[in-house]
C-alpha positions as semicolon CSV with decimal commas, in nm:
position;residue;x (nm);y (nm);z (nm)
1;M;10,457;9,643;9,268
2;G;10,198;9,803;9,498
3;Q;10,210;9,883;9,865
4;E;10,258;9,618;10,130
5;Y;10,069;9,653;10,455
6;M;10,133;9,600;10,822
7;T;9,818;9,607;11,036
8;G;9,782;9,631;11,412
9;D;9,651;9,828;11,705
10;T;9,950;9,995;11,871
11;H;10,098;10,309;11,721
12;L;10,448;10,187;11,792
13;L;10,410;9,998;11,466
14;S;10,325;10,321;11,284
15;G;10,652;10,485;11,380
16;H;10,850;10,177;11,286
17;S;10,675;10,124;10,953
18;N;10,709;10,493;10,860
19;R;11,082;10,431;10,857
20;W;11,023;10,201;10,559
21;S;10,782;10,433;10,377
22;T;11,027;10,483;10,092
23;R;10,991;10,111;10,020
24;G;10,614;10,138;9,993
25;W;10,514;10,013;10,337
26;T;10,188;10,136;10,489
27;C;10,057;10,083;10,841
28;M;9,681;10,043;10,875
29;W;9,485;10,031;11,202
30;H;9,173;9,822;11,212
31;S;8,955;9,672;11,481
32;P;9,105;9,336;11,574
33;C;8,867;9,323;11,871
34;F;8,593;9,166;11,658
35;Q;8,720;9,088;11,311
36;P;8,991;8,834;11,244
37;I;9,309;8,978;11,100
38;W;9,226;8,854;10,751
39;A;8,931;9,099;10,740
40;I;9,176;9,373;10,642
41;R;9,267;9,174;10,332
42;Q;8,996;9,353;10,135
43;F;9,240;9,646;10,136
44;T;9,548;9,441;10,059
45;L;9,465;9,148;9,831
46;Q;9,606;9,315;9,521
47;S;9,919;9,450;9,687
48;G;9,990;9,205;9,969
49;M;9,996;9,218;10,349
50;C;10,329;9,176;10,526
51;V;10,212;9,115;10,881
52;G;9,907;9,174;11,099
53;Y;9,857;9,140;11,472
54;E;9,609;9,212;11,749
55;E;9,608;9,311;12,115
56;S;9,560;8,950;12,232
57;Y;9,901;8,860;12,087
58;G;9,779;8,690;11,771
59;Y;9,993;8,728;11,457
60;L;9,953;8,655;11,089
61;S;10,223;8,691;10,828
62;G;10,097;8,693;10,470
63;T;9,747;8,606;10,353
64;H;9,760;8,225;10,348
65;A;9,545;8,186;10,663
66;R;9,207;8,333;10,757
67;D;9,315;8,428;11,110
68;K;9,611;8,409;11,347
69;D;9,885;8,157;11,269
70;A;10,094;8,064;11,575
71;V;10,321;7,828;11,380
72;V;10,443;8,093;11,137
73;A;10,462;8,351;11,418
74;S;10,684;8,115;11,620
75;M;10,906;8,062;11,317
76;L;10,944;8,437;11,266
77;F;11,025;8,485;11,635
78;A;11,290;8,210;11,620
79;E;11,439;8,366;11,308
80;M;11,449;8,706;11,479
81;A;11,617;8,557;11,786
82;C;11,875;8,387;11,565
83;Y;11,945;8,708;11,373
84;Y;12,005;8,920;11,682
85;T;12,203;8,647;11,857
86;Y;12,440;8,663;11,560
87;K;12,469;9,037;11,626
88;N;12,523;8,971;11,998
89;I;12,197;9,154;12,088
90;T;11,921;9,008;12,304
91;L;11,559;9,056;12,203
92;Y;11,499;9,252;12,524
93;E;11,783;9,488;12,432
94;K;11,640;9,528;12,082
95;L;11,293;9,605;12,221
96;N;11,434;9,874;12,449
97;S;11,622;10,025;12,156
98;L;11,288;10,064;11,975
99;F;11,144;10,237;12,281
100;D;11,445;10,469;12,288
101;K;11,390;10,555;11,923
102;F;11,011;10,583;11,902
103;G;10,904;10,646;12,264
104;Y;10,794;10,411;12,542
105;F;10,447;10,274;12,465
106;V;10,222;10,124;12,731
107;E;9,896;9,949;12,643
108;S;9,644;9,849;12,909
109;S;9,298;9,696;12,909
110;K;9,024;9,696;13,171
111;S;8,696;9,503;13,180
112;I;8,386;9,632;13,357
113;A;8,122;9,364;13,422
114;F;7,747;9,426;13,402
115;K;7,555;9,150;13,577
116;G;7,186;9,071;13,585
117;L;6,911;9,070;13,327
118;D;6,961;9,437;13,244
119;G;7,339;9,411;13,205
120;M;7,334;9,404;12,825
121;E;7,092;9,697;12,815
122;Q;7,321;9,900;13,037
123;M;7,613;9,836;12,803
124;V;7,405;9,938;12,501
125;N;7,311;10,264;12,672
126;I;7,671;10,339;12,770
127;M;7,797;10,280;12,416
128;K;7,518;10,500;12,282
129;K;7,622;10,775;12,523
130;F;7,979;10,772;12,395
131;K;7,859;10,766;12,033
132;D;7,616;11,053;12,079
133;T;7,841;11,269;12,298
134;D;8,162;11,439;12,186
135;L;8,411;11,366;12,463
136;T;8,674;11,631;12,391
137;E;8,907;11,566;12,686
138;V;8,990;11,305;12,950
139;A;9,181;11,392;13,268
140;G;9,272;11,727;13,112
141;V;9,420;11,563;12,801
142;P;9,247;11,698;12,487
143;M;9,105;11,464;12,225
144;I;9,182;11,511;11,858
145;S;8,923;11,282;11,702
146;K;8,659;11,016;11,758
147;L;8,629;10,708;11,536
148;D;8,290;10,535;11,537
149;L;8,348;10,207;11,356
150;E;7,981;10,111;11,353
151;A;7,887;10,439;11,183
152;G;8,200;10,424;10,968
153;M;8,310;10,780;11,037
154;V;8,577;10,989;11,206
155;K;8,500;11,328;11,364
156;Y;8,782;11,580;11,416
157;F;8,712;11,809;11,710
158;E;8,927;12,106;11,608
159;D;8,718;12,198;11,306
160;G;8,419;11,962;11,332
161;R;8,519;11,789;11,010
162;I;8,375;11,440;10,949
163;E;8,536;11,178;10,725
164;M;8,393;10,843;10,626
165;T;8,597;10,526;10,658
166;D;8,562;10,189;10,489
167;L;8,719;9,996;10,775
168;P;8,528;9,681;10,881
169;S;8,222;9,771;11,088
170;A;8,222;9,697;11,463
171;N;8,065;9,831;11,782
172;V;8,380;10,021;11,875
173;I;8,458;10,382;11,970
174;K;8,819;10,498;11,946
175;Y;8,946;10,839;12,062
176;E;9,279;10,979;11,948
177;F;9,474;11,207;12,185
178;G;9,756;11,285;11,946
179;D;10,124;11,193;11,973
180;D;10,028;10,828;11,912
181;E;9,805;10,802;12,221
182;W;9,449;10,670;12,213
183;L;9,170;10,495;12,402
184;C;8,912;10,249;12,277
185;I;8,578;10,134;12,422
186;R;8,385;9,828;12,310
187;P;8,154;9,560;12,449
188;S;8,287;9,207;12,486
189;G;8,170;8,969;12,219
190;T;8,132;8,680;12,463
191;E;8,056;8,824;12,810
192;P;7,845;9,105;12,962
193;K;8,148;9,331;12,993
194;L;8,267;9,661;12,853
195;K;8,634;9,673;12,765
196;I;8,851;9,983;12,780
197;Y;9,188;9,996;12,604
198;V;9,433;10,280;12,662
199;S;9,764;10,336;12,486
200;T;10,008;10,600;12,609
201;K;10,353;10,715;12,507
202;A;10,631;10,890;12,700
203;E;11,007;10,916;12,707
204;N;11,039;10,642;12,970
205;K;10,842;10,350;13,113
206;Q;10,746;10,509;13,446
207;K;10,598;10,823;13,290
208;S;10,406;10,621;13,033
209;L;10,269;10,387;13,305
210;E;10,159;10,681;13,521
211;R;9,992;10,853;13,228
212;N;9,819;10,531;13,127
213;E;9,681;10,472;13,477
214;K;9,558;10,832;13,495
215;L;9,365;10,801;13,168
216;Q;9,228;10,455;13,252
217;N;9,091;10,578;13,586
218;A;8,942;10,890;13,429
219;I;8,758;10,712;13,147
220;S;8,641;10,433;13,380
221;S;8,484;10,692;13,609
222;L;8,264;10,805;13,319
223;I;8,111;10,459;13,275
């Protein structure tokens, strides 16, 4: 039996799935912003995907559907609620126990609109700037790497090393800060907007919220 995959876009999943690594579980990040979850199946058809999800709260368990499946997700949620009710634990209590174990993760998104006839051109130029420029720190927080999904490569800033990736192509730039923190920039697929996603991690909610706001404001000021 090969590996089974969980896919998603918060690194909280990575810490949780690493706990099951001895059973052959692997966590893979891909770009759910543009591709449906099933796009990752090219990596998992032979070995199976356990569950995939995206930042807009869509979930898919297994490979029977081509995109999100709310019916199966609702069933899994009901089963989880039943299981923890039997253990006399609320789902909110269980969620906080995960934060206590793996750190408190905060994800935020911000949309910046570009109106007028030249709005799309402005977005193209901004994305090109981030692709062509190595942004090595934001708000004093050093970057570890930059993933350019359209070019299919990752650049590591410490040694300048470049690695190619076979993740699905998309007009997305993702920076890694380290310690499971990251930010992502991409144009909207339906509106003249740039979207900024920031994920931070700290030992408690307040610190993670403050850090997230600091990074969001800093990266927004560069656009």
